Residue frames relative to the residue before (quaternion, step in Angstrom):
aa qw qx qy qz dx dy dz
M 1.0000 0.0000 0.0000 0.0000 0.00 0.00 0.00
S 0.4284 -0.7312 0.4702 0.2462 3.60 -0.75 1.04
K 0.6482 -0.5203 0.3920 0.3944 3.56 -1.31 0.40
K 0.6076 0.5698 -0.3457 0.4320 3.56 1.08 -0.78
V 0.6669 0.4969 -0.2964 0.4695 3.58 0.91 -0.95
I 0.6428 0.5307 -0.3200 0.4504 3.58 0.96 -0.88
V 0.6529 0.5103 -0.3078 0.4674 3.58 0.95 -0.92
I 0.6489 0.5218 -0.3136 0.4564 3.60 0.94 -0.91
L 0.6693 0.5015 -0.2958 0.4615 3.58 0.92 -0.92
I 0.6523 0.5079 -0.3184 0.4639 3.60 0.96 -0.85
L 0.6639 0.4994 -0.3046 0.4658 3.59 0.91 -0.93
T 0.6292 0.5352 -0.3273 0.4588 3.57 1.00 -0.84
F 0.6619 0.5124 -0.2963 0.4600 3.56 0.92 -0.96
V 0.6710 0.5052 -0.2990 0.4529 3.59 0.89 -0.95
V 0.6715 0.5061 -0.3023 0.4490 3.58 0.89 -0.97
W 0.7153 0.4497 -0.2717 0.4608 3.58 0.82 -0.95
V 0.5972 0.5309 -0.3680 0.4754 3.61 1.09 -0.56
G 0.6448 0.5212 -0.3135 0.4629 3.56 1.01 -0.84
I 0.6513 0.5109 -0.3118 0.4663 3.59 0.97 -0.85
I 0.6768 0.4938 -0.2907 0.4622 3.55 0.87 -0.98
F 0.6401 0.5227 -0.3209 0.4626 3.58 1.02 -0.81
Y 0.6714 0.5048 -0.2919 0.4573 3.56 0.99 -0.89
V 0.7153 0.4511 -0.2537 0.4695 3.57 0.87 -0.98
G 0.3917 -0.6967 0.5029 0.3292 3.55 0.93 -0.95
I 0.2873 -0.8131 0.4866 0.1398 3.53 -0.24 1.30
G 0.5871 0.6319 -0.3610 0.3547 3.59 1.09 -0.73
E 0.7026 0.4593 -0.2715 0.4709 3.57 0.80 -1.01
A 0.6323 0.5324 -0.3321 0.4544 3.60 1.04 -0.79
L 0.6520 0.5109 -0.3129 0.4647 3.59 0.99 -0.81
E 0.6240 0.5330 -0.3343 0.4635 3.57 1.05 -0.74
L 0.6463 0.5094 -0.3136 0.4738 3.57 1.02 -0.81
L 0.6584 0.5186 -0.3085 0.4499 3.58 0.99 -0.82
K 0.5899 0.5750 -0.3664 0.4327 3.59 1.14 -0.55
G 0.7338 0.4106 -0.2271 0.4913 3.57 1.13 -0.62
V 0.2915 0.7936 -0.4941 0.2027 3.59 1.23 0.34
D 0.3761 -0.6914 0.5724 0.2299 3.54 -1.12 0.77
W 0.2978 -0.8211 0.4633 0.1499 3.57 -0.09 1.32
R 0.5195 0.6455 -0.4195 0.3708 3.60 1.19 -0.29
F 0.6890 0.4924 -0.2819 0.4509 3.58 1.14 -0.60
I 0.4994 0.6832 -0.4263 0.3195 3.61 1.18 -0.37
P 0.6583 0.4865 -0.3322 0.4686 3.65 0.87 -0.81
L 0.6270 0.5341 -0.3365 0.4564 3.60 1.10 -0.65
V 0.6152 0.5441 -0.3360 0.4610 3.59 1.05 -0.81
T 0.7034 0.4623 -0.2576 0.4745 3.56 0.83 -1.05
S 0.6547 0.5250 -0.3165 0.4422 3.58 0.94 -0.88
A 0.6290 0.5401 -0.3401 0.4438 3.60 0.99 -0.81
Y 0.6591 0.5023 -0.3035 0.4703 3.57 1.02 -0.82
V 0.6628 0.5011 -0.3004 0.4683 3.58 0.90 -0.93
I 0.6375 0.5203 -0.3227 0.4677 3.60 1.00 -0.83
G 0.6403 0.5333 -0.3149 0.4544 3.56 1.01 -0.85
I 0.6700 0.4894 -0.2882 0.4781 3.58 0.92 -0.94
T 0.6470 0.5201 -0.3156 0.4597 3.59 1.01 -0.82
G 0.6450 0.5045 -0.3127 0.4814 3.59 1.01 -0.79
Y 0.6140 0.5441 -0.3275 0.4687 3.55 1.08 -0.77
A 0.6462 0.5185 -0.3036 0.4706 3.58 1.02 -0.85
A 0.6259 0.5524 -0.3374 0.4350 3.60 1.01 -0.80
G 0.6280 0.5383 -0.3273 0.4569 3.57 1.07 -0.76
W 0.6620 0.4986 -0.3011 0.4717 3.56 1.00 -0.85
T 0.5973 0.5670 -0.3542 0.4430 3.59 1.08 -0.71
I 0.6595 0.5052 -0.3073 0.4641 3.59 0.90 -0.93
I 0.6533 0.5184 -0.3159 0.4525 3.58 0.95 -0.88
L 0.6482 0.5174 -0.3194 0.4583 3.59 0.93 -0.86
H 0.6666 0.4941 -0.2975 0.4723 3.58 0.98 -0.84
M 0.6019 0.5529 -0.3466 0.4603 3.59 1.13 -0.67
Q 0.7072 0.4495 -0.2451 0.4877 3.56 1.12 -0.71
G 0.5469 -0.6369 0.3868 0.3817 3.56 1.28 0.05
L 0.5229 0.6101 -0.4217 0.4201 3.58 1.25 0.35
R 0.2015 -0.8081 0.5465 0.0878 3.56 -0.66 1.08
L 0.1668 0.7441 -0.6246 0.1687 3.51 -0.64 1.23
S 0.4543 -0.7170 0.4532 0.2723 3.58 -0.68 1.05
N 0.6406 -0.5260 0.3946 0.3965 3.55 -1.23 0.51
R 0.6318 0.5483 -0.3277 0.4390 3.56 1.00 -0.82
N 0.6979 0.4612 -0.2776 0.4724 3.58 0.89 -0.90
V 0.6007 0.5440 -0.3561 0.4651 3.59 1.10 -0.66
L 0.6537 0.5118 -0.3107 0.4629 3.58 0.94 -0.90
K 0.6405 0.5200 -0.3292 0.4594 3.59 0.96 -0.84
I 0.6628 0.5033 -0.3069 0.4618 3.58 0.94 -0.87
I 0.6837 0.4854 -0.2915 0.4605 3.59 0.85 -0.97
Y 0.6584 0.5006 -0.3134 0.4665 3.60 0.89 -0.91
S 0.6630 0.4987 -0.3074 0.4662 3.58 0.97 -0.84
S 0.6457 0.5175 -0.3277 0.4559 3.60 0.98 -0.79
V 0.6279 0.5094 -0.3311 0.4865 3.59 1.08 -0.71
F 0.5934 0.5696 -0.3469 0.4506 3.58 1.08 -0.76
F 0.6955 0.4549 -0.2781 0.4818 3.60 0.83 -0.95
N 0.6296 0.5430 -0.3231 0.4522 3.57 1.06 -0.78
E 0.7522 0.4345 -0.2062 0.4504 3.55 0.90 -0.99
V 0.7910 0.4016 -0.1666 0.4305 3.54 0.91 -0.94
T 0.7057 0.4770 -0.2987 0.4303 3.61 0.84 -0.86
P 0.4068 -0.7390 0.4874 0.2253 3.62 -0.90 0.93
T 0.6737 0.4153 -0.3114 0.5260 3.59 0.92 0.85
A 0.4800 -0.6754 0.4821 0.2847 3.56 -1.14 0.61
A 0.4165 0.7498 -0.4461 0.2557 3.61 1.28 -0.07
Y 0.7659 0.3092 -0.1777 0.5350 3.59 1.06 -0.70
G 0.0464 0.8429 -0.5342 0.0446 3.59 0.89 0.91
G 0.6858 -0.5303 0.3143 0.3870 3.56 -1.16 0.59
E 0.6751 0.4865 -0.3013 0.4656 3.60 0.92 -0.89
V 0.6265 0.5336 -0.3276 0.4642 3.57 1.03 -0.84
A 0.6709 0.5134 -0.3000 0.4430 3.57 0.89 -0.96
R 0.7189 0.4455 -0.2909 0.4474 3.61 0.77 -0.90
V 0.6106 0.5121 -0.3629 0.4830 3.61 1.08 -0.58
Y 0.6417 0.5328 -0.3272 0.4441 3.58 0.93 -0.88
F 0.6853 0.4842 -0.2911 0.4595 3.59 0.81 -0.99
A 0.6686 0.5142 -0.3089 0.4395 3.58 0.89 -0.95
V 0.7110 0.4457 -0.2543 0.4808 3.58 1.00 -0.85
K 0.7675 0.4042 -0.2087 0.4517 3.59 0.71 -1.10
K 0.7487 0.4056 -0.2231 0.4745 3.58 0.95 -0.82
F 0.8098 0.2479 -0.1117 0.5199 3.58 1.07 -0.71
G 0.4951 -0.7347 0.3769 0.2703 3.56 1.30 0.27
L 0.3691 0.7311 -0.5010 0.2798 3.61 1.11 0.53
D 0.6055 -0.5804 0.4085 0.3601 3.58 -1.23 0.52
T 0.5304 -0.6812 0.4104 0.2937 3.58 -0.80 1.07
G 0.7156 0.4651 -0.2741 0.4432 3.58 0.66 -1.10
T 0.6559 0.5126 -0.3090 0.4600 3.58 0.98 -0.83
V 0.6492 0.5023 -0.3169 0.4752 3.59 0.99 -0.82
I 0.6337 0.5209 -0.3319 0.4657 3.59 0.98 -0.82
A 0.6383 0.5289 -0.3236 0.4562 3.59 0.95 -0.88
G 0.6774 0.4914 -0.2860 0.4667 3.58 0.92 -0.92
T 0.6550 0.5134 -0.3076 0.4613 3.56 1.03 -0.81
V 0.6458 0.5092 -0.3106 0.4766 3.58 0.98 -0.86
A 0.6562 0.5062 -0.3103 0.4657 3.59 0.92 -0.91
H 0.6284 0.5459 -0.3218 0.4512 3.56 1.01 -0.84
R 0.6826 0.4728 -0.2790 0.4824 3.57 0.90 -0.96
A 0.6359 0.5376 -0.3299 0.4447 3.58 1.02 -0.82
I 0.6466 0.5075 -0.3142 0.4750 3.59 0.98 -0.85
A 0.6460 0.5197 -0.3164 0.4609 3.58 0.97 -0.86
S 0.6622 0.4967 -0.3023 0.4727 3.59 0.98 -0.85
A 0.6432 0.5186 -0.3199 0.4637 3.56 0.99 -0.87
K 0.6158 0.5510 -0.3288 0.4573 3.55 1.05 -0.82
N 0.6411 0.5226 -0.3239 0.4592 3.59 0.92 -0.88
G 0.6916 0.4863 -0.2808 0.4541 3.56 0.92 -0.95
I 0.6509 0.5367 -0.3129 0.4362 3.57 0.93 -0.94
I 0.7195 0.4208 -0.2519 0.4916 3.59 0.95 -0.83
T 0.6913 0.5119 -0.2857 0.4223 3.57 0.87 -0.98
F 0.6270 0.5780 -0.3476 0.3898 3.61 0.96 -0.83
P 0.7198 0.4213 -0.2899 0.4695 3.67 0.67 -0.94
L 0.6265 0.5183 -0.3479 0.4668 3.60 1.07 -0.67
G 0.6221 0.5371 -0.3314 0.4633 3.57 1.10 -0.71
I 0.6260 0.5250 -0.3269 0.4749 3.59 1.04 -0.80
Y 0.6185 0.5524 -0.3307 0.4505 3.59 1.03 -0.86
L 0.6836 0.4801 -0.2902 0.4668 3.57 0.88 -0.92
I 0.6449 0.5350 -0.3209 0.4415 3.58 0.96 -0.89
L 0.6973 0.4799 -0.2698 0.4589 3.58 0.97 -0.89
N 0.7849 0.3619 -0.1714 0.4729 3.58 1.05 -0.67
Y 0.8034 0.2084 -0.0947 0.5497 3.61 1.17 -0.45
D 0.5127 -0.6100 0.5086 0.3260 3.51 -1.33 0.38
V 0.0846 -0.8343 0.5447 0.0076 3.56 0.13 1.33
P 0.5086 -0.6600 0.4557 0.3131 3.64 -0.81 0.95
W 0.5699 -0.6285 0.4133 0.3308 3.57 -1.01 0.85
M 0.5848 0.5905 -0.3738 0.4117 3.60 1.09 -0.65
V 0.6655 0.4953 -0.2960 0.4734 3.57 0.99 -0.87
L 0.6462 0.5250 -0.3228 0.4500 3.60 0.98 -0.84
I 0.6568 0.5034 -0.3079 0.4695 3.59 0.93 -0.90
A 0.6539 0.5150 -0.3083 0.4606 3.57 0.95 -0.90
L 0.6277 0.5436 -0.3292 0.4496 3.59 1.04 -0.81
V 0.6735 0.4929 -0.2919 0.4671 3.58 0.89 -0.96
I 0.6660 0.5061 -0.3026 0.4568 3.58 0.88 -0.98
A 0.6612 0.5169 -0.3068 0.4489 3.57 0.90 -0.94
L 0.6697 0.5011 -0.3023 0.4573 3.60 0.92 -0.89
V 0.6773 0.4992 -0.2959 0.4523 3.58 0.89 -0.95
L 0.6967 0.4821 -0.2824 0.4499 3.58 0.81 -0.99
N 0.7045 0.4656 -0.2798 0.4568 3.58 0.88 -0.90
L 0.7258 0.4237 -0.2607 0.4750 3.58 0.67 -1.06
G 0.6704 0.5010 -0.2958 0.4604 3.56 0.98 -0.86
G 0.6832 0.5114 -0.2866 0.4354 3.56 0.88 -0.98
W 0.7223 0.4193 -0.2513 0.4893 3.57 0.77 -1.02
G 0.6005 0.5553 -0.3557 0.4523 3.57 1.13 -0.61
L 0.6387 0.5276 -0.3156 0.4627 3.58 1.02 -0.83
I 0.6465 0.5196 -0.3167 0.4602 3.57 0.97 -0.86
L 0.6565 0.5026 -0.3104 0.4690 3.58 1.00 -0.80
I 0.6368 0.5279 -0.3261 0.4577 3.59 1.02 -0.81
L 0.6398 0.5162 -0.3161 0.4736 3.56 1.00 -0.84
G 0.6405 0.5280 -0.3201 0.4566 3.55 1.06 -0.72
W 0.6458 0.5263 -0.3216 0.4501 3.58 1.11 -0.64
N 0.7657 0.2764 -0.1537 0.5601 3.61 1.00 -0.82
V 0.2487 -0.8261 0.4882 0.1317 3.57 0.02 1.31
K 0.6294 0.5460 -0.3473 0.4303 3.61 1.00 -0.73
R 0.6563 0.4957 -0.3054 0.4799 3.55 0.98 -0.88
A 0.6452 0.5243 -0.3200 0.4543 3.57 0.96 -0.87
E 0.6523 0.5186 -0.3166 0.4531 3.60 0.97 -0.86
R 0.6396 0.5222 -0.3290 0.4583 3.60 1.01 -0.77
I 0.6740 0.4897 -0.2974 0.4664 3.55 0.95 -0.91
I 0.6502 0.5084 -0.3151 0.4685 3.58 0.95 -0.87
A 0.6400 0.5250 -0.3228 0.4590 3.59 0.99 -0.85
W 0.6351 0.5242 -0.3247 0.4652 3.58 1.04 -0.77
F 0.6543 0.5051 -0.3067 0.4719 3.59 0.99 -0.85
I 0.6356 0.5272 -0.3255 0.4607 3.58 0.99 -0.85
K 0.6490 0.5157 -0.3093 0.4660 3.57 0.97 -0.88
L 0.6527 0.5171 -0.3054 0.4618 3.57 1.02 -0.85
I 0.6876 0.4775 -0.2744 0.4732 3.57 0.91 -0.96
S 0.6067 0.5859 -0.3466 0.4105 3.58 1.10 -0.71
R 0.5855 0.5760 -0.3717 0.4326 3.57 1.18 -0.41
I 0.7181 0.3986 -0.2239 0.5247 3.54 1.24 -0.56
K 0.8054 0.0531 0.0277 0.5897 3.55 0.93 -0.97
K 0.4560 -0.7054 0.4758 0.2610 3.56 -0.82 1.00
I 0.1210 -0.7737 0.6202 0.0453 3.56 -0.95 0.97
S 0.4155 -0.7369 0.4798 0.2325 3.56 -0.67 1.12
P 0.6182 -0.5454 0.4070 0.3933 3.61 -1.17 0.51
E 0.6177 0.5493 -0.3433 0.4459 3.60 1.06 -0.73
K 0.6534 0.5106 -0.3047 0.4686 3.56 1.01 -0.86
K 0.6324 0.5311 -0.3243 0.4613 3.58 1.02 -0.83
D 0.6606 0.5069 -0.3018 0.4643 3.57 0.94 -0.93
S 0.6402 0.5309 -0.3173 0.4556 3.57 1.04 -0.83
I 0.6443 0.5191 -0.3159 0.4644 3.58 1.01 -0.85
M 0.6779 0.4923 -0.2922 0.4611 3.57 0.90 -0.93
E 0.6190 0.5343 -0.3371 0.4666 3.58 1.08 -0.69
T 0.6389 0.5226 -0.3120 0.4704 3.56 1.06 -0.82
V 0.6155 0.5432 -0.3352 0.4624 3.58 1.06 -0.80
G 0.6538 0.5260 -0.3056 0.4499 3.58 1.00 -0.85
T 0.6997 0.4447 -0.2749 0.4870 3.59 0.86 -0.92
Y 0.5771 0.5641 -0.3663 0.4633 3.58 1.17 -0.59
N 0.6449 0.5285 -0.3064 0.4592 3.56 0.97 -0.92
K 0.6584 0.5039 -0.3028 0.4699 3.59 0.95 -0.91
G 0.6499 0.5328 -0.3117 0.4435 3.57 1.01 -0.86
I 0.6467 0.5128 -0.3135 0.4697 3.59 1.00 -0.84
K 0.6684 0.5093 -0.3080 0.4460 3.59 0.91 -0.89
V 0.6067 0.5426 -0.3469 0.4660 3.58 1.08 -0.72
L 0.6702 0.5089 -0.3001 0.4492 3.58 0.93 -0.90
L 0.6931 0.4979 -0.2860 0.4359 3.58 0.92 -0.91
K 0.5703 0.5812 -0.3826 0.4366 3.59 1.26 -0.16
R 0.7410 0.3350 -0.1961 0.5480 3.59 1.24 -0.41
V 0.0667 -0.8387 0.5405 -0.0022 3.55 0.54 1.22
D 0.6003 0.5836 -0.3610 0.4108 3.58 1.07 -0.73
L 0.6867 0.4605 -0.2850 0.4849 3.59 0.96 -0.84
L 0.6096 0.5407 -0.3542 0.4589 3.60 1.09 -0.64
V 0.6264 0.5172 -0.3259 0.4836 3.58 1.08 -0.74
L 0.6248 0.5363 -0.3297 0.4618 3.58 1.01 -0.84
I 0.6529 0.5032 -0.3103 0.4736 3.58 0.96 -0.88
A 0.6308 0.5340 -0.3332 0.4537 3.60 1.00 -0.82
V 0.6392 0.5093 -0.3205 0.4789 3.60 1.01 -0.80
M 0.6337 0.5240 -0.3210 0.4700 3.58 1.00 -0.84
M 0.6522 0.5227 -0.3093 0.4536 3.58 1.01 -0.84
M 0.5891 0.5609 -0.3682 0.4503 3.59 1.17 -0.50
F 0.6341 0.4997 -0.3261 0.4918 3.57 1.08 -0.70
V 0.6004 0.5428 -0.3470 0.4739 3.58 1.12 -0.67
W 0.6277 0.5356 -0.3155 0.4686 3.56 1.00 -0.91
G 0.6525 0.5183 -0.3083 0.4589 3.57 0.99 -0.86
A 0.6438 0.5198 -0.3221 0.4599 3.58 1.00 -0.82
Y 0.6542 0.5169 -0.3142 0.4541 3.59 0.95 -0.88
G 0.6777 0.4834 -0.2952 0.4690 3.57 0.96 -0.87
T 0.6281 0.5608 -0.3288 0.4276 3.57 1.06 -0.78
L 0.6232 0.5511 -0.3619 0.4206 3.60 0.99 -0.74
M 0.6406 0.5078 -0.3300 0.4721 3.58 1.11 -0.62
V 0.6123 0.5339 -0.3398 0.4738 3.59 1.07 -0.74
Y 0.6499 0.5105 -0.3079 0.4714 3.58 0.96 -0.88
S 0.6191 0.5467 -0.3451 0.4458 3.59 1.08 -0.69
F 0.6360 0.5011 -0.3222 0.4905 3.58 1.06 -0.75
E 0.6508 0.5114 -0.3169 0.4631 3.57 0.95 -0.86
A 0.6278 0.5374 -0.3338 0.4535 3.60 1.04 -0.74
M 0.6909 0.4380 -0.2675 0.5092 3.57 1.16 -0.64
R 0.4756 -0.6998 0.4051 0.3464 3.58 1.34 0.35
A 0.5036 0.5920 -0.4485 0.4414 3.56 1.03 0.93
P 0.2381 -0.8179 0.5051 0.1385 3.63 0.21 1.25
V 0.3049 -0.7654 0.5492 0.1400 3.57 -1.05 0.83
D 0.2438 -0.7607 0.5825 0.1501 3.59 -0.72 1.08
M 0.7549 -0.4235 0.2502 0.4339 3.59 -1.30 0.14
D 0.6791 0.4868 -0.3030 0.4582 3.59 0.87 -0.91
S 0.6447 0.5017 -0.3156 0.4827 3.57 1.02 -0.80
F 0.5908 0.5801 -0.3493 0.4388 3.56 1.13 -0.76
V 0.6748 0.4832 -0.2878 0.4778 3.60 0.89 -0.96
M 0.6579 0.5179 -0.3076 0.4520 3.58 0.91 -0.92
I 0.6542 0.5180 -0.3086 0.4565 3.58 0.93 -0.92
F 0.6473 0.5194 -0.3183 0.4581 3.58 0.95 -0.89
I 0.6726 0.4986 -0.2993 0.4576 3.58 0.91 -0.92
L 0.6585 0.5112 -0.3159 0.4529 3.59 0.87 -0.91
Y 0.6751 0.4850 -0.3041 0.4654 3.57 0.93 -0.88
A 0.6313 0.5225 -0.3317 0.4674 3.60 1.07 -0.72
I 0.6392 0.5375 -0.3268 0.4424 3.59 0.99 -0.83
I 0.7042 0.4633 -0.2996 0.4469 3.58 0.76 -0.96
R 0.6273 0.5257 -0.3448 0.4597 3.59 1.13 -0.51
M 0.6864 0.4707 -0.2822 0.4772 3.59 1.19 -0.48
I 0.6009 0.5812 -0.3698 0.4055 3.60 1.14 -0.54
P 0.2712 -0.7692 0.5539 0.1674 3.62 -0.69 1.05
T 0.1479 -0.8173 0.5530 0.0657 3.60 -0.27 1.22
F 0.3069 -0.7795 0.4815 0.2576 3.58 1.33 -0.38
L 0.5826 0.5206 -0.3902 0.4872 3.55 1.19 0.62
P 0.5656 -0.6049 0.4242 0.3666 3.61 -1.06 0.62
E 0.6327 -0.5563 0.3881 0.3736 3.57 -1.18 0.61
F 0.5295 0.6601 -0.3878 0.3654 3.55 1.20 -0.62
T 0.6718 0.5284 -0.2980 0.4250 3.59 1.04 -0.77
S 0.2866 -0.7713 0.5079 0.2550 3.60 1.26 -0.39
S 0.1921 0.8171 -0.5203 0.1574 3.58 1.10 0.74
K 0.6646 0.4994 -0.3152 0.4579 3.59 1.00 -0.76
E 0.6106 0.5337 -0.3487 0.4697 3.56 1.13 -0.60
A 0.6111 0.5377 -0.3462 0.4664 3.61 1.09 -0.67
I 0.6509 0.4955 -0.3099 0.4845 3.58 1.01 -0.82
L 0.6286 0.5355 -0.3292 0.4579 3.59 1.00 -0.81
L 0.6362 0.5309 -0.3203 0.4591 3.57 0.97 -0.86
A 0.6508 0.5072 -0.3109 0.4717 3.58 1.00 -0.84
F 0.6551 0.5174 -0.3096 0.4553 3.58 0.94 -0.88
L 0.6484 0.5185 -0.3185 0.4574 3.58 0.93 -0.90
S 0.6610 0.5221 -0.3028 0.4459 3.56 0.98 -0.87
V 0.7191 0.4444 -0.2656 0.4635 3.61 0.86 -0.96
T 0.6695 0.4753 -0.3139 0.4768 3.60 1.17 -0.33
G 0.7039 -0.5254 0.2450 0.4104 3.57 1.23 0.34
Y 0.5136 0.6277 -0.4376 0.3883 3.60 1.22 0.01
D 0.5754 -0.5936 0.4379 0.3534 3.55 -1.09 0.74
P 0.5053 -0.6900 0.4223 0.3005 3.65 -0.69 1.04
A 0.6602 0.5042 -0.3135 0.4600 3.59 0.96 -0.85
L 0.6428 0.5044 -0.3126 0.4845 3.59 1.02 -0.82
S 0.6371 0.5339 -0.3194 0.4550 3.58 0.98 -0.86
L 0.6563 0.5027 -0.3078 0.4710 3.57 0.95 -0.88
A 0.6549 0.5130 -0.3113 0.4593 3.58 0.95 -0.86
V 0.6523 0.5162 -0.3081 0.4617 3.60 0.97 -0.88
V 0.6757 0.4920 -0.2906 0.4658 3.58 0.87 -0.99
A 0.6535 0.5152 -0.3114 0.4588 3.59 0.97 -0.88
L 0.6568 0.5122 -0.3042 0.4623 3.58 0.97 -0.87
M 0.6756 0.5031 -0.2844 0.4578 3.55 0.89 -1.00
R 0.6888 0.4881 -0.2810 0.4564 3.57 0.87 -0.97
T 0.6741 0.5021 -0.2982 0.4522 3.59 0.89 -0.92
S 0.6497 0.5293 -0.3159 0.4448 3.59 0.93 -0.90
N 0.7129 0.4538 -0.2583 0.4681 3.57 0.86 -0.99
L 0.6247 0.5439 -0.3369 0.4478 3.56 1.05 -0.75
L 0.6740 0.4880 -0.2954 0.4693 3.57 0.89 -0.92
A 0.6223 0.5513 -0.3392 0.4402 3.58 1.02 -0.80
F 0.7734 0.3658 -0.2124 0.4721 3.57 0.84 -0.91
I 0.4824 0.5775 -0.4647 0.4667 3.55 1.24 0.06
I 0.6944 0.4564 -0.2588 0.4925 3.56 1.04 -0.85
I 0.7372 0.4222 -0.2436 0.4679 3.60 0.61 -1.16
G 0.7057 0.4573 -0.2685 0.4698 3.57 0.84 -0.98
G 0.6275 0.5428 -0.3337 0.4474 3.56 1.05 -0.74
I 0.6510 0.5014 -0.3044 0.4819 3.56 0.99 -0.89
S 0.6446 0.5254 -0.3187 0.4549 3.60 0.98 -0.86
T 0.6447 0.5205 -0.3166 0.4618 3.58 1.00 -0.82
L 0.6431 0.5089 -0.3157 0.4773 3.56 1.01 -0.80
M 0.6514 0.5197 -0.3125 0.4561 3.59 1.01 -0.81
L 0.6511 0.5025 -0.3108 0.4765 3.57 1.17 -0.58
G 0.4011 -0.7599 0.4375 0.2650 3.57 1.31 -0.16
L 0.2202 0.8026 -0.5257 0.1760 3.60 1.04 0.75
K 0.2350 -0.7809 0.5683 0.1093 3.56 -0.87 1.01
K 0.6688 -0.5103 0.3622 0.4014 3.55 -1.28 0.43
S 0.6479 0.5234 -0.3164 0.4540 3.58 0.99 -0.84
E 0.6500 0.5198 -0.3110 0.4588 3.58 1.11 -0.70
L 0.5577 0.5901 -0.3892 0.4350 3.58 1.17 -0.48
K 0.6595 0.5010 -0.3000 0.4734 3.56 0.95 -0.89
E 0.6460 0.5124 -0.3119 0.4721 3.56 1.02 -0.83
M 0.6417 0.5257 -0.3219 0.4564 3.59 0.98 -0.82
A 0.6335 0.5571 -0.3270 0.4258 3.57 1.02 -0.84
K 0.6916 0.4588 -0.2678 0.4893 3.58 1.18 -0.58
T 0.5253 0.6493 -0.4055 0.3715 3.59 1.26 -0.19
K 0.0690 -0.7932 0.6050 0.0133 3.56 -0.92 0.92
I 0.0293 -0.7832 0.6196 0.0442 3.57 -1.06 0.69
């Protein structure tokens, strides 16, 4: 186990112990004892439906680029990428890295084109979060005393997501500019680590095919809009799983709470913590947001624990089976860890 992984695990343990100590584990456990188990399948199903809808968007993008991958194989790749995102205690096998690796290595698709489609897919998903979250945030600001912490997080999340993915798309549109920036990065990295001429040529070739892939996508704005609409339903599924988690804890959700819950969940999904999903860093932020917006800390901890555990177990099973179906070998895990996009 690398030093990086050890540090991440120690920090995760310290942060969550501190949260549990502050909130009080006893009351949260008592609440969990009274959980309404009828809602657990709904919590898990909402998450699985959301991931499946997300996969459907990527399928359309791949077909727009002339890449043929069956719905079944797309689902296996997406489920497996979520498995690596959720379960492994390191960011080395991030979801985007995993799906690009599988699409290229297992199904022989072009690297640059797949990267372009994956970036566009993520950009559309981020834009969808911003488009929906912004007006709902305005609604809350105009009608309620929203804590400043939530407002700051909303602004930061919108700027980083829309700005970051927008910049990547712009670079994809102008290949010359992208090549200059990549060349500058290569020169900078070469001062620390030697990069072979073959590797440089491979990177530049990928930049070229990435550019072509982005241009193909931008020619079909109608389909991109369709994908954005589909992503809104995905957003709804993700928010619903949190509502079901409250209902499972026998804490009915009224309309105003419904809007607040959706916004909080959308915000934490947009905040880039730069930590692997394994750490549950976004769940820690969600717990803080729920507490400062007036929800009982013990109830918030119970809801977050229920939601996280249900989804984690679901994708240990579903994602694990998908990974086995893809025939991933131990040697390929090491190769995937070195993959960068």
